[in-house]
C-alpha positions in Angstrom: 7.4 -9.2 8.0 6.9 -12.9 8.7 6.6 -15.3 5.9 6.9 -19.0 5.1 6.2 -22.1 6.8 8.8 -23.7 9.3 8.4 -27.3 10.8 9.2 -27.2 14.5 8.9 -29.5 17.4 7.6 -28.7 21.0 9.9 -29.7 23.8 8.9 -31.7 26.6 7.4 -28.8 28.6 5.3 -27.6 25.7 7.6 -24.7 24.7 7.9 -23.8 21.0 11.4 -22.2 20.1 10.8 -19.2 18.1 13.2 -19.6 14.8 16.3 -17.5 15.5 15.4 -15.5 12.0 12.4 -13.8 13.9 13.9 -13.6 17.4 15.5 -10.4 16.9 12.8 -8.6 15.1 10.2 -9.8 17.6 12.5 -8.4 20.6 12.8 -5.0 18.7 8.9 -4.9 17.9 7.4 -6.0 21.1 10.3 -6.9 23.6 9.2 -10.6 23.3 5.5 -9.9 24.5 3.3 -11.9 22.2 -0.5 -12.8 22.2 -1.5 -16.4 21.4 -5.2 -16.9 20.4 -7.5 -19.4 18.8 -8.2 -18.9 15.1 -11.8 -20.3 13.7 -10.0 -22.4 11.1 -8.3 -24.5 13.9 -4.9 -23.0 14.2 -3.4 -20.9 16.7 -2.9 -17.2 16.0 0.7 -15.7 17.3 0.7 -12.0 17.3 3.3 -9.6 18.4 1.6 -7.4 21.2 1.5 -4.1 19.1 0.0 -5.9 16.4 -2.7 -7.5 18.5 -3.8 -4.3 20.3 -5.8 -2.9 17.5 -7.4 -6.0 16.7 -8.6 -6.6 20.2 -10.0 -3.1 20.2 -12.1 -3.5 17.0 -13.2 -6.9 18.2 -14.3 -5.4 21.5 -16.1 -2.4 19.6 -18.4 -5.0 17.6 -21.9 -5.2 19.0 -22.2 -7.5 21.7 -25.9 -8.2 20.7 -24.8 -9.7 17.6 -24.5 -13.5 17.8 -21.6 -13.5 15.0 -19.8 -10.9 16.6 -20.2 -12.1 20.3 -18.9 -15.5 19.1 -15.8 -14.0 17.5 -15.4 -11.8 20.6 -15.5 -15.1 22.8 -13.1 -17.0 20.3 -10.6 -14.4 19.6 -10.5 -12.1 22.7 -11.6 -14.9 25.3 -8.7 -17.2 24.3 -6.1 -14.7 23.9 -3.0 -15.1 26.3 0.1 -13.2 26.8 3.0 -15.3 26.3 6.7 -14.1 26.7 9.8 -15.0 25.0 12.5 -16.6 27.5 15.9 -16.0 27.2 16.2 -18.8 24.9 13.6 -17.6 22.6 10.9 -20.0 23.6 7.3 -19.5 24.2 4.9 -21.6 26.6 1.9 -22.8 24.7 -0.9 -23.0 27.3 -2.7 -26.4 27.4 -6.1 -25.4 26.6 -5.0 -23.5 23.5 -2.7 -26.5 22.6 -5.7 -28.9 22.9 -8.2 -26.8 21.2 -5.5 -26.4 18.0 -4.6 -30.3 18.2 -1.1 -29.5 18.6 1.2 -32.2 19.7 4.9 -32.5 19.0 5.3 -31.8 15.6 3.9 -28.4 14.3 4.4 -25.8 11.8 5.0 -22.1 12.2 3.4 -20.2 9.4 4.3 -16.6 8.5 1.6 -14.3 7.6 2.8 -10.9 7.4 2.2 -9.3 10.7 1.6 -12.7 12.6 1.9 -16.5 12.6 -0.3 -19.5 12.4 0.5 -22.5 14.5 -0.7 -25.6 12.8 -0.2 -29.2 13.8 1.8 -31.0 11.1 -1.4 -32.8 9.8 -3.2 -29.7 10.0 -1.0 -27.7 8.0 -0.4 -30.6 5.5 -4.4 -30.6 5.1 -4.3 -26.9 4.3 -1.6 -27.6 1.8 -3.7 -30.5 0.2 -6.6 -28.0 -0.1 -4.8 -25.6 -2.4 -5.5 -28.0 -5.0 -9.1 -27.4 -4.7 -8.5 -23.6 -5.1 -9.1 -23.2 -8.9 -12.5 -24.9 -8.6 -13.6 -22.9 -5.5 -12.5 -19.5 -7.2 -14.3 -20.7 -10.4 -17.6 -21.3 -8.6 -17.4 -18.1 -6.5 -16.9 -16.2 -9.7 -19.7 -17.8 -11.2 -21.8 -17.0 -8.0 -20.6 -13.4 -7.8 -19.0 -14.2 -4.5 -15.5 -13.4 -5.0 -14.0 -10.5 -3.1 -13.5 -7.2 -4.9 -9.9 -7.3 -3.9 -9.2 -10.5 -5.3 -11.0 -9.8 -8.7 -7.9 -8.0 -10.1 -5.4 -9.6 -8.2 -2.4 -11.5 -10.2 0.9 -13.0 -9.1 
């Protein structure tokens, strides 16, 4: 289980050092074999390979004549890149993905249960700032009847 936000810095070769608290788990789960892909929200998603495989199968099973499905396939599967942790627990972020997600030196690794999100420091700050709008968004969605059923009875 991956959780929490960890500020990190890419090195001069665009490598990300996976925090030590996750390295052993990633080595056990997937031998350090990970998949990096774009997310529609503007960050990168980093999956242990076994977590990525069923997602890729589901995406590839979507109807390719549906324009929305096809765009999701292009974005997620088309940009998916295999990356391997090196002996020091680092992964290389490919230039194209790094540029698409506007990742420079300062980034934030955000645990999301079975995967990570990689945000630019500014992008993550914008996500955190947007949380202030959540009560109003939920209220509006409830008035319109657009709240997913799974959230209707959710409580903390």
